[in-house]
NUDRENZA-388885 format. One line per field, with one value per residue: residue number from 1; x negated, y, z of N, C-alpha, C in turn. Coordinates in steps of 0.001 Angstrom, whole numbers. Atoms other than C-alpha are relative to their C-alpha. Example, Ala and Ser with C-alpha at 12.3 -4.5 7.8 and 13.67 -1.06 7.14 Angstrom:
num <- c(1,2) .
n.east <- c(-890,820) .
n.north <- c(-1190,-1190) .
n.up <- c(0,-60) .
ca.east <- c(-12300,-13670) .
ca.north <- c(-4500,-1060) .
ca.up <- c(7800,7140) .
c.east <- c(-900,770) .
c.north <- c(1200,1090) .
c.up <- c(0,730) .
This chain:
num <- c(1,2,3,4,5,6,7,8,9,10,11,12,13,14,15,16,17,18,19,20,21,22,23,24,25,26,27,28,29,30,31,32,33,34,35,36,37,38,39,40,41,42,43,44,45,46,47,48,49,50,51,52,53,54,55,56,57,58,59,60,61,62,63,64,65,66,67,68,69,70,71,72,73,74,75,76,77,78,79,80,81,82,83,84,85,86,87,88,89,90,91,92,93,94,95,96,97,98,99,100,101,102,103,104,105,106,107,108,109,110,111,112,113,114,115,116,117,118,119,120,121,122,123,124,125,126,127,128,129,130,131,132,133,134,135,136,137,138,139,140,141,142,143,144,145,146,147,148,149,150,151,152,153,154,155,156,157,158,159,160,161,162,163,164,165,166,167,168,169,170,171,172,173,174,175,176,177,178,179,180,181,182,183,184,185,186,187,188,189,190,191,192,193,194,195,196,197,198,199,200,201,202,203,204,205,206,207,208,209,210,211,212,213,214,215,216,217,218,219,220,221,222,223,224,225,226,227,228,229,230,231,232,233,234,235,236,237,238,239,240,241,242,243,244,245,246,247,248,249,250,251,252,253,254,255,256,257,258,259,260,261,262,263,264,265,266,267,268,269,270,271,272,273,274,275,276,277,278,279,280,281,282,283,284,285,286,287,288,289,290,291,292,293,294,295,296,297,298,299,300,301,302,303,304,305,306,307,308,309,310,311,312,313,314,315,316,317,318,319,320,321,322,323,324,325,326,327,328,329,330,331,332,333,334,335,336,337,338,339,340,341,342,343,344,345,346,347,348,349,350,351,352,353,354,355,356,357,358,359,360,361,362,363,364,365,366,367,368,369,370,371,372,373,374,375,376,377,378,379,380,381,382,383,384,385,386,387,388,389,390,391,392,393,394,395,396,397,398,399,400,401,402,403,404,405,406) .
n.east <- c(-430,-1294,-769,-1123,330,424,1376,373,1456,482,-821,630,1302,-513,783,-235,-1347,22,687,-618,-1271,-740,531,-451,912,1304,66,-978,-1146,-1268,-1075,-47,1317,712,286,-542,513,750,-1031,-1261,-1094,-1279,-329,1100,1201,1262,1019,1285,519,547,1335,179,-836,711,-559,650,-949,-1344,-814,-1399,-440,-1455,-586,261,1262,1172,1283,1087,1317,959,1335,1102,625,1300,345,-735,-653,-593,-1439,-664,-901,-841,-1072,-824,-888,-1200,-1258,-1101,-1237,-1035,-1246,256,28,1198,1035,955,1304,1065,1365,860,1380,1086,1251,-195,-1209,-782,629,-627,-1447,-499,-538,-959,-161,-822,612,1449,633,-479,-16,-557,336,-1109,-403,545,-1014,-47,1208,313,1325,309,865,995,1240,-91,182,-1236,-840,-1300,-587,-1370,-153,-1364,-77,-1050,-17,1266,1233,888,1302,423,1459,719,181,-502,693,904,711,1245,-353,-278,1315,642,-689,371,1366,-12,-609,1024,1043,-408,684,1163,1241,-54,112,-369,839,-159,1319,76,-1273,-256,-16,-1043,196,-626,1010,306,85,631,-145,1137,-393,1138,-452,1124,782,1419,570,199,-750,-160,-1281,-803,-596,-891,-581,-1203,-733,779,-892,-1262,-1189,250,-682,78,1301,-104,-790,851,1004,-631,-235,1327,613,-739,302,1333,-67,-1015,428,295,1335,885,310,885,1319,579,379,1152,1206,58,-680,-727,-194,-1156,-448,-1235,-524,1098,-443,-1256,-540,-615,-1226,-1007,-367,-559,906,120,1299,1109,-150,-263,1126,-104,942,-362,925,702,1070,855,852,1349,94,-548,-204,-1250,27,-525,1050,1101,-330,288,1468,561,-304,887,1395,477,501,1210,1089,270,-626,-983,19,-1300,-32,-1022,-731,-1208,-635,-1355,-613,-1147,-57,-1212,-90,888,1307,1190,1217,1090,1266,53,676,1433,561,166,-643,-177,329,95,-1222,-1175,-1189,-482,-542,-1191,-1089,-382,-661,-1333,-782,-467,-1073,-1087,-732,-37,-1336,-54,1010,988,1064,1186,1283,593,1351,517,1399,433,95,353,-1191,167,-1136,391,526,1381,858,238,827,1344,734,62,117,-1102,-1202,-801,-1120,-1146,-1150,-1142,-1305,-925,-976,-1344,38,-1004,634,218,1162,1174,322,451,1315,975,283,840,1313,697,412,1079,1192,584,615,1236,990,475,938,1208,785,528,1096,1130) .
n.north <- c(1271,451,539,879,972,1262,349,1318,72,1184,324,-454,642,1358,1018,-141,455,1450,446,-648,460,-1106,-526,873,1133,-464,-544,591,-877,616,-991,-433,-321,1094,-342,-1303,-1062,-1075,-751,62,-911,707,481,689,362,-195,974,-79,1360,513,-440,-1396,-909,-738,-1167,8,-80,-362,-674,-162,-1386,26,1273,244,-605,348,-574,964,-607,588,-372,736,1042,-461,-1353,-814,782,-766,-178,1086,449,1128,454,1037,617,645,-481,965,-711,637,-417,-962,-1400,-791,-1,-1092,311,-993,510,-987,423,-473,237,-29,-649,837,126,992,-64,1318,962,902,1276,999,1327,-85,81,-1127,-1174,-1262,-1206,-626,-1214,-1228,-600,739,-255,-1406,-77,-1279,-752,-776,752,1347,1012,760,187,555,792,471,1312,514,1362,885,1283,720,-606,-496,-509,-1356,71,-1101,500,1356,1016,835,633,706,1305,-190,-119,1306,843,-494,443,1452,230,-281,1023,1169,-81,893,-770,-822,682,-785,374,-733,-595,-345,-91,-1283,39,918,1314,147,213,-1056,764,-619,671,-97,426,347,812,887,-2,262,-1120,-1181,-1185,-994,31,-1168,319,-967,349,-765,0,-300,-760,746,-550,-397,1011,-262,480,1457,283,-307,1061,1205,-115,-173,1327,869,-443,479,1452,337,808,-849,128,-866,689,1127,-536,-518,1106,673,-761,-365,717,-878,264,-783,173,-787,-507,-29,-322,714,-250,-1315,91,714,-795,-1293,-1066,-1150,-188,802,1437,320,-481,-1445,-630,-253,858,-771,-774,1030,555,-389,585,1360,451,736,1272,-153,-558,960,1031,-541,-128,1302,265,-826,447,516,-1118,-514,944,64,1197,-499,-1448,-655,-1050,-1012,242,-799,162,-509,-641,-868,-1296,-729,-146,890,-593,842,-569,605,-722,-1164,283,-222,1155,1089,1251,973,-541,-1464,-780,885,-622,-1043,607,770,-939,-625,987,247,-1229,-72,966,-102,-1259,-530,207,1381,228,-1077,247,-838,551,-946,448,-329,442,930,-611,938,716,1447,506,993,-663,-416,1165,755,-815,-128,1262,685,-957,202,-792,513,-936,131,-183,-361,6,-829,681,-18,236,952,1321,379,-767,659,1155,-463,-590,1056,685,-849,-106,1278,174,-924,455,1128,-493,-721,932,838,-807,-247,1234,263,-946,208) .
n.up <- c(-575,467,-1105,319,1032,-600,317,-484,-50,688,1153,1233,126,144,-682,-1436,-309,-46,-1211,-1158,-532,-605,-1246,-1080,-64,-456,-1355,-886,-194,335,-156,-1393,-527,-654,-1393,-372,831,-649,-724,718,-300,56,1342,685,-753,720,-379,718,-104,1253,397,448,-783,-1043,-674,-1314,-1101,432,-1015,393,-180,-176,421,1420,435,-797,407,106,-109,928,-477,630,-804,-454,434,979,1042,1085,-151,719,-1066,396,-880,591,-980,522,-575,-23,-342,-810,629,1078,-406,253,-1028,171,-588,96,-33,-651,231,-840,703,1445,497,899,1315,868,127,-415,960,-631,698,-662,103,-119,1321,802,-874,483,-744,-705,714,-569,-868,-1259,-781,-244,-605,-652,908,-749,-234,553,-1036,-158,1179,-373,1075,-244,607,113,-523,484,-684,119,-520,1050,-402,346,-38,639,1356,116,-790,800,-1092,284,554,1430,632,61,980,1329,284,230,1314,1006,-77,779,1283,46,-79,-1213,-1286,-1170,-1137,-1243,-257,-1415,-707,-647,-1466,-458,590,1318,1040,959,1240,1163,1297,927,1338,850,1131,335,-1235,222,748,-828,414,-1065,-703,-350,-1291,-619,-1296,-285,-1279,-1199,-866,63,652,1388,798,1441,440,135,1193,1153,86,539,1440,591,66,915,1362,360,112,978,1150,1153,554,-776,-1254,284,323,-1242,-875,613,-325,-1413,-1070,-904,-1416,-425,-1387,66,-1270,-955,-1355,-227,-1339,3,787,-784,-1171,371,-410,900,667,-496,-207,-1400,-789,-166,918,1392,740,1024,-629,-586,1051,-398,-1341,62,-1375,-107,730,1354,858,5,983,1331,52,339,1404,814,-126,1287,805,-646,251,1429,567,957,207,-56,1019,-279,-1246,-185,-1300,217,-1158,272,-659,356,1457,745,279,-54,-562,757,-36,882,1268,-186,-696,969,-385,1071,1323,13,191,34,-595,915,1211,-369,-242,1262,855,-541,135,1389,218,-968,-81,-1363,-544,-474,-1040,-11,-970,118,-408,-925,-348,-1326,-44,-1035,-1322,-1069,-456,200,766,996,1197,-252,-233,1232,898,-567,-16,1282,1086,941,-190,-1111,46,-892,882,-830,661,-753,-852,578,1439,468,35,1399,448,-580,840,1312,-193,-260,1267,836,-636,157,1395,338,-723,726,1234,-307,-528,1118,798,-779,-69,1349,303,-915) .
ca.east <- c(35694,38491,41183,43941,42054,41714,38079,36832,33286,33151,35952,33976,30877,31713,28852,29353,33052,32332,30239,32736,35450,38009,37236,39329,37049,33981,34928,37742,40233,43806,47198,47181,44316,41677,41048,42100,41773,39645,42751,46406,49320,53021,52974,49531,46418,42834,40152,36507,36066,34986,31515,30467,33084,31865,33650,31959,35010,38731,41043,44816,46199,49909,52317,51386,47928,44421,40831,37950,34429,31735,28190,24831,22947,19757,18243,16918,19042,20087,23677,25148,28097,29479,32797,35051,38062,41158,44730,47438,50860,53463,56290,56493,55713,52804,49515,47407,43688,41005,37470,35121,31440,28511,25102,26554,29295,32026,30506,32460,35994,38073,38940,41760,42133,44642,42338,38770,38140,40282,40020,41922,40691,42893,44907,43454,46755,46201,42883,41875,38198,37151,35706,33763,31322,32584,32419,36038,38311,42022,43575,47224,47903,51182,52085,54029,54136,50625,47331,44677,41096,39870,36199,33652,32809,33959,33147,30107,28754,25356,27062,28302,24769,23551,26239,25468,21771,22500,24731,21929,19532,21601,19779,17040,14472,15308,14264,15544,13188,13431,10584,11366,14089,15657,15722,18942,17604,19405,17469,15773,16220,14136,14907,12032,12687,10092,11087,7634,6150,2829,2300,788,3091,3306,6126,8855,10214,13189,14722,17973,20122,17417,20122,23421,26038,24529,27044,26900,23181,23983,26660,24237,21574,24011,24987,21413,20166,22913,22204,18540,19440,22021,21862,21081,18095,16641,16897,15265,12430,11920,11869,9402,6976,7861,8691,10986,11047,14306,15112,18792,19389,16537,18697,21276,21595,22319,24879,26693,26666,27875,24787,24237,20577,18465,17804,18374,14925,16085,13799,14572,13100,12277,9938,8082,6248,2666,3117,5208,6315,9635,10304,12215,9412,6837,8660,8463,4829,4111,5804,3408,264,53,-533,-3176,-5209,-5046,-3161,-431,67,2972,4047,7041,8874,12428,14221,18020,19789,22834,23231,25724,24914,23129,19393,15946,13031,9895,6230,5412,4207,816,367,-1142,927,1340,3130,2191,5128,7546,9895,10098,10676,13222,15291,15231,16194,19124,20245,20541,22962,25034,27669,27492,31235,30590,27349,25478,22140,18973,15339,13628,9854,8327,4548,2802,3065,2281,5867,5899,8538,8549,7940,4788,3445,3868,2425,-541,-1450,-761,-814,2505,5660,7630,11081,13703,16952,19896,23525,26263,28549,31683,30498,33312,32680,33180,30630,28224,28424,28074,25147,23414,23699,22187,19396,18565,18469,16284,13940,13451,12717,10096,8403,8230,6606,4179,3112,2710,382,-1909) .
ca.north <- c(-60444,-62524,-63290,-65902,-68096,-71744,-72745,-76290,-76838,-80159,-80229,-78244,-80329,-83772,-85754,-84326,-85074,-88724,-88870,-87207,-88597,-86573,-84407,-86750,-89649,-87546,-86172,-88283,-85437,-86721,-84984,-84922,-83428,-85915,-84042,-80973,-77856,-74822,-72876,-72536,-70165,-71005,-71547,-73060,-74759,-73957,-76642,-76893,-80659,-80977,-80676,-77045,-75643,-72927,-70532,-69472,-68720,-68105,-65732,-65928,-62416,-63173,-65962,-65555,-63988,-64735,-63522,-65695,-64750,-65359,-65399,-66346,-69397,-67405,-63928,-62146,-63237,-62005,-60889,-64228,-64609,-68040,-69180,-72164,-73648,-75739,-74539,-76999,-75325,-76130,-74181,-72190,-68499,-66076,-66394,-63274,-63822,-61254,-62316,-60478,-60604,-60336,-59907,-59429,-57938,-59402,-60706,-63696,-63283,-66090,-69153,-71586,-75281,-78003,-80879,-79600,-79800,-77215,-73704,-70445,-66992,-65465,-62677,-59216,-58122,-60688,-59301,-55979,-55296,-52593,-49957,-48197,-50975,-54216,-56014,-57119,-58482,-59159,-61959,-62967,-66639,-68100,-71245,-74061,-77751,-78779,-78243,-76342,-75123,-71534,-71063,-68423,-70460,-73810,-76795,-78427,-80892,-82536,-85844,-84445,-83383,-86894,-88616,-86387,-87233,-90962,-90753,-89128,-91831,-94392,-93150,-95507,-92680,-91284,-92416,-91209,-91133,-90090,-87638,-87052,-86498,-83369,-82449,-84446,-87365,-86658,-88055,-85420,-86704,-85965,-86897,-87657,-87893,-89639,-90782,-92329,-93234,-94334,-91052,-88030,-85035,-81762,-81336,-78754,-78579,-76945,-76945,-75706,-75016,-73708,-71440,-73174,-70645,-70396,-72562,-70772,-71504,-75176,-75137,-73492,-76095,-78910,-77614,-76528,-80036,-81803,-79667,-80632,-84285,-84168,-85985,-82998,-83003,-80110,-82080,-85117,-83033,-81342,-84606,-86018,-83342,-82779,-84701,-83288,-83098,-81931,-81447,-80419,-79855,-78776,-77884,-80636,-79963,-76276,-77080,-79538,-77178,-74173,-72121,-68688,-68991,-71388,-75073,-76933,-75801,-72187,-71384,-69774,-72434,-69872,-68182,-71429,-72046,-71947,-72545,-75683,-76016,-77731,-81325,-80102,-77927,-80514,-83063,-80791,-80061,-83784,-83951,-81272,-83196,-84812,-81364,-80398,-83547,-83097,-86352,-84399,-80856,-78557,-76097,-74207,-73815,-72580,-72054,-71663,-69325,-67052,-63381,-60622,-60512,-62466,-61790,-63324,-62489,-63079,-62201,-58836,-58700,-57587,-60784,-63494,-66660,-69805,-69889,-66288,-63863,-66725,-64732,-61788,-63995,-66183,-63238,-61628,-64835,-65470,-61842,-62117,-65018,-64230,-61523,-59245,-59704,-63411,-63515,-60290,-60478,-58528,-59529,-57917,-58483,-58587,-58675,-61306,-60573,-62172,-63393,-67186,-67786,-70475,-68059,-66643,-70018,-71709,-68794,-68368,-72061,-73096,-69907,-70806,-68847,-69296,-67781,-67250,-67634,-65872,-66472,-64055,-65100,-64187,-65010,-66738,-70475,-71065,-68306,-70026,-73139,-71255,-69246,-72376,-74029,-71062,-70577,-74292,-74300,-71214,-72507,-75724,-73858,-71611,-74436,-76611,-73796,-73072,-76721,-77025,-74021,-75318) .
ca.up <- c(41434,39977,42516,42569,40140,41034,41234,41530,42707,40911,38362,35800,36383,35048,36492,39952,39766,39060,42195,44505,46726,48623,51597,53742,52842,53546,56932,58321,58005,57968,57836,61656,63642,64774,68007,69909,67816,68541,69513,68581,68426,68418,64655,63861,65213,64169,64095,63028,62882,59239,57720,56935,59356,61694,64025,67255,69359,69161,71063,70854,70387,70090,69164,65497,65514,66714,66510,65309,66382,63751,65139,63590,64774,65305,64997,63054,60140,56733,56387,55299,57694,56897,58345,57785,59542,59061,59656,60708,60514,63135,61545,58300,58598,58758,60650,61082,61702,62461,61577,63948,63051,65438,63848,60392,58248,56074,52850,51517,50216,51799,49774,50481,49615,50396,49476,49890,46136,44333,45732,45312,46211,48872,47240,47736,49287,52068,53300,54803,55538,58000,55689,58457,59304,57736,61077,60996,58302,58769,56750,56461,55781,54538,56457,54845,55656,54637,56474,54543,54705,54789,53972,53029,49945,48601,50801,49236,51767,52008,51282,47964,47122,47888,45813,42868,43130,43373,40314,38326,39508,37598,34506,33378,33308,36753,40214,43561,46511,50139,50726,54390,56950,58359,62048,62413,60398,57130,54134,51982,48454,45364,41766,39410,35684,33503,30032,29548,32950,31467,29605,31347,31158,33063,35563,35847,39393,41030,44514,46011,49062,51353,52759,53645,52402,48927,47107,43753,43547,44117,41410,39003,39806,39013,35591,34806,35591,33675,30602,30652,31105,28334,25021,22798,20501,22491,25747,24198,22792,26155,28100,25595,26767,30444,33587,36263,40061,41658,45359,45302,49011,51270,54286,54845,58582,58062,55378,57638,60622,58624,59458,57972,57098,59159,59641,62917,64047,63900,60962,57617,55329,52667,55122,55872,52586,53774,57497,56737,60354,59591,58510,55458,54091,55120,52975,49928,50757,50584,47180,45936,46885,43461,41962,44493,43891,40133,39690,37914,36593,37412,34734,36187,39496,40148,43458,43237,45674,45935,46717,45978,42246,39529,39387,38983,41267,39199,38993,37459,33868,35183,37205,34997,35081,33035,30677,29833,30115,30733,32980,30575,27538,29360,30527,27080,25274,27606,27449,23676,24025,27108,26967,30019,30382,30963,32947,33583,35360,36015,36176,39157,39229,42691,43099,45158,48882,52225,52669,53029,50378,47713,44829,46393,47493,44120,42172,44526,44584,41006,38946,37343,36766,39990,40106,42788,40874,42544,41547,42595,45453,43508,39998,38132,38389,34658,34055,36450,34320,31035,32356,33597,30190,28374,30912,30708,26927,26668,29373,27412,24185,25781,27663,24549,22570,25397,25648,21882,21878,24647) .
c.east <- c(1354,726,1132,-292,-491,-1414,-298,-1504,-522,777,-634,-1323,244,-775,206,1377,44,-571,696,1281,652,-636,469,-931,-1352,-21,984,1200,1261,1096,178,-1409,-623,-156,618,-630,-800,934,1280,963,1293,268,-1130,-1129,-1216,-1001,-1245,-687,-729,-1399,76,848,-841,792,-543,987,1339,754,1416,447,1496,510,-348,-1309,-1124,-1234,-1046,-1320,-973,-1383,-1070,-580,-1335,-189,-1512,544,483,1515,742,1017,992,1085,769,848,1187,1214,1041,1278,890,1378,-349,47,-1298,-965,-984,-1292,-931,-1342,-879,-1439,-942,-1307,133,1275,687,-613,807,1514,585,551,830,130,868,-617,-1522,-730,384,255,626,-556,1252,332,-521,992,72,-1245,-263,-1314,-199,-1003,-1098,-1294,39,-89,1274,711,1275,570,1377,207,1462,11,1173,2,-1385,-1146,-880,-1292,-132,-1516,-619,-311,597,-792,-824,-968,-1326,283,331,-1296,-612,670,-316,-1396,-30,628,-1011,-1050,414,-596,-1253,-1318,-129,-94,348,-829,335,-1370,-176,1381,104,-114,993,-95,680,-1086,-154,-333,-648,221,-1271,426,-1255,504,-1072,-957,-1503,-708,-140,738,11,1404,614,773,985,615,1231,458,-924,857,1422,1154,-100,514,-134,-1363,-1,794,-803,-1025,583,139,-1305,-672,695,-202,-1339,-11,1087,-574,-279,-1416,-1003,-396,-978,-1411,-697,-495,-1090,-1310,-161,687,658,-94,1104,333,1263,397,-1091,462,1314,608,722,1292,1107,507,650,-850,-11,-1270,-1045,248,239,-1160,14,-911,645,-998,-746,-874,-1034,-852,-1427,-239,455,159,1201,-29,476,-1062,-1224,238,-286,-1502,-645,247,-909,-1444,-574,-576,-1281,-1199,-395,561,1019,-111,1422,-32,984,711,1171,613,1365,636,1286,-190,1223,154,-1005,-1332,-1099,-1129,-1182,-1319,122,-712,-1510,-670,-126,611,92,1408,-23,1356,1267,1251,583,695,1286,1187,479,759,1422,893,544,1204,1210,620,37,1374,163,-958,-1060,-1038,-1111,-1224,-689,-1368,-413,-1429,-249,-134,-358,1207,-107,1226,-504,-656,-1461,-934,-343,-841,-1440,-801,-168,-75,1105,1102,844,1094,1043,1239,1244,1279,988,1022,1348,-8,1022,-641,-165,-1213,-1286,-432,-542,-1392,-1066,-388,-955,-1396,-795,-514,-1168,-1285,-681,-718,-1355,-1074,-538,-1019,-1320,-878,-605,-1177,-1209,-1192) .
c.north <- c(-376,-676,-866,-951,-1262,-314,-1353,-105,-1182,-271,406,-689,-1506,-1031,77,-505,-1518,-507,438,-690,1153,449,-854,-1199,414,252,-621,890,-682,1046,493,259,-1207,262,1361,1102,1012,867,-61,1084,-810,-610,-740,-321,161,-1044,179,-1363,-463,556,1368,974,717,1229,-43,-24,466,627,177,1415,72,-1360,-349,615,-393,670,-1100,746,-763,490,-800,-1029,432,1446,94,-875,937,7,-1023,-663,-1071,-259,-1088,-649,-625,532,-1112,715,-842,289,950,1437,667,-152,1108,-330,1181,-716,1099,-492,618,-333,-22,737,-914,-1,-891,137,-1379,-813,-1022,-1262,-932,-1390,18,-48,1171,1184,1187,1147,475,1319,1243,662,-676,217,1486,58,1384,765,764,-770,-1433,-1104,-744,-88,-689,-759,-488,-1284,-414,-1466,-739,-1275,-644,706,464,517,1463,19,1179,-307,-1402,-951,-867,-629,-613,-1369,108,189,-1378,-907,432,-481,-1500,-346,269,-1103,-1306,19,-875,748,791,-871,977,-477,858,537,407,-6,1356,-145,-1023,-1374,-221,-205,1226,-680,810,-881,203,-583,-185,-870,-989,-28,-196,1117,1209,1192,995,-68,1386,-383,1081,-573,860,-133,147,722,-556,656,137,-1055,262,-401,-1502,-387,257,-1114,-1264,92,185,-1367,-883,397,-558,-1509,-452,-760,834,-265,847,-680,-1143,476,515,-1140,-873,680,278,-1045,1016,-491,928,-350,840,677,-68,173,-706,251,1341,26,-629,845,1327,1158,1116,-80,-1064,-1497,-270,407,1505,791,204,-763,762,1095,-956,-698,530,-501,-1467,-594,-927,-1300,126,566,-914,-1110,484,179,-1326,-358,779,-505,-498,1108,584,-909,-56,-1241,376,1509,534,1218,1124,-384,966,-327,676,468,710,1318,727,224,-937,700,-1043,799,-732,694,1245,-386,167,-1173,-1166,-1293,-896,-593,1533,652,-855,720,1063,-622,-773,934,634,-976,-275,1216,156,-899,213,1390,461,-164,-1410,-208,1082,-306,1014,-826,1051,-506,467,-523,-950,738,-1075,-792,-1472,-605,-896,644,386,-1200,-701,789,58,-1282,-638,938,-97,1031,-681,1011,-348,394,193,54,749,-809,-159,-176,-1064,-1368,-552,736,-563,-1159,437,615,-1050,-727,825,151,-1289,-163,909,-329,-1125,463,657,-960,-931,762,207,-1255,-337,881,-181,-608) .
c.up <- c(-580,1155,-530,-1139,672,-440,601,-9,-767,-1280,-1306,-263,-9,801,1500,370,100,1306,1269,404,736,1303,1174,155,548,1510,966,257,-507,153,1428,498,684,1491,288,-827,800,826,-804,472,-28,-1372,-708,961,-904,494,-860,74,-1255,-273,-650,802,1045,415,1419,1152,-546,1163,-528,343,260,-466,-1436,-484,945,-580,7,43,-900,394,-733,953,573,-454,-119,-1130,-1106,153,-861,917,-444,1043,-721,1074,-716,741,-103,413,918,-573,-1134,522,-376,1179,-331,747,-199,95,573,-39,1018,-709,-1502,-357,-1000,-1402,-948,5,289,-1165,745,-842,820,-51,134,-1320,-901,922,-703,833,729,-705,716,953,1365,855,93,771,597,-847,730,184,-508,1029,356,-1340,456,-1184,426,-787,0,429,-621,813,69,713,-1147,616,-399,159,-740,-1461,-47,908,-941,993,-442,-593,-1485,-778,-204,-1026,-1422,-381,-288,-1344,-1112,-41,-677,-1406,41,142,1290,1246,1117,1179,1213,387,1454,608,663,1518,522,-644,-1329,-1048,-900,-1312,-1117,-1216,-816,-1333,-836,-1143,-437,1203,-194,-772,912,-594,1140,580,71,1256,419,1277,226,1435,1205,1029,-138,-748,-1519,-983,-1492,-560,-183,-1241,-1268,-197,-621,-1509,-767,-188,-1021,-1455,-459,-172,-969,-1177,-1240,-512,768,1310,-230,-319,1257,882,-605,370,1496,870,937,1440,493,1450,148,1300,1058,1447,332,1376,61,-776,836,1165,-350,466,-1044,-831,345,-81,1473,916,206,-916,-1358,-859,-1086,610,611,-1062,202,1401,26,1400,147,-801,-1436,-947,-35,-1021,-1418,-176,-379,-1466,-939,-8,-1316,-883,599,-248,-1470,-651,-1072,-87,59,-904,305,1282,95,1353,-72,1312,-421,722,-543,-1501,-656,-284,88,632,-638,322,-882,-1290,110,728,-978,528,-1218,112,17,-309,-44,499,-924,-1203,294,179,-1305,-900,479,-205,-1414,-246,894,-2,1453,637,557,1158,-120,1068,-214,337,856,449,1391,95,1162,1325,1019,487,-379,-674,-1125,-1218,188,141,-1313,-997,496,-175,-1364,-1198,-1034,227,1073,269,1048,-791,860,-834,883,790,-698,-1511,-377,-214,-1420,-574,576,-888,-1363,89,199,-1277,-849,599,-164,-1424,-361,763,-764,-1263,275,494,-1082,-837,742,28,-1369,-334,896,-745) .
């Protein structure tokens, strides 16, 4: 993990930056608190008024220290203990905070931002994690004059996802459609890219943000998409042969609420591919109908996530998929180009199972390579972008060759 390095969730991604306004414009956050905070000490107040913020409870320990309780929104749940809050200093000094986890352990190294856009890792000397069980982490914050955010990962709101998608839809070959609404009524947006609408072409599809804390997967998806929609000769050749379907944010309610894993219905969306009990997965299910009727053909499916390291969950080499051996060839081609010091990853084949996840559903129903693409929580953000570019380029090369050989 690289510490004390400024990371911008949008600064390195030019198109997303063009579509982004400040966190104050997004959430109404101003230099003074909008409403009463969650709790306060003599030297600072804690609030959770902004999108993605989540702290379950607060206990004042002393004049300069407090305890924040971090609880999941539902059980059972994977260990993805998201937290986020704002600190408004009253006087300069030190604020000591203990993060106490129920139903999980400390996973995300704290990040700090004064504007919601540029983020710094909290210095390692300012955090102490309980080595026995990981259920508490003590952080020491330096208070100055300005309010600031502390968050498990960078703040990447559903509104930012939507603005990025709308910016892409300004392309003449791209349309943006609302395929459904979330539990809370947030539009579920899908991008469709067709350079020649009257020509039949197979589709490559990818989705993202099924799980709210998985910001690095969202960042990867952005750069991956922008590479494919770039002006290179490879991109043009690829788009001459393939159409695209992209659902960038499947769980807008969970993102806004700062959930660990679920949607507002209390369901892990990546365990609902097959049952389709939730409005979010039902919306994607409706987008797939064109492939079930034979109106269109799908050639590849990717689902972008985050975990503790970079990896790809794929079919095994013994499971026949189209294109043949795509996952093996993709991983090998990328591995030849990417230095492990920049972006190391593993391919971890997992055979078809009864789990109702996207990878299993898409492989079972369409016989295509369907991959769960995991990006490391702490992967350097420049490396995320570089990795996404290389993975996108090698995917395009393999898919072009496969289509030419049909």
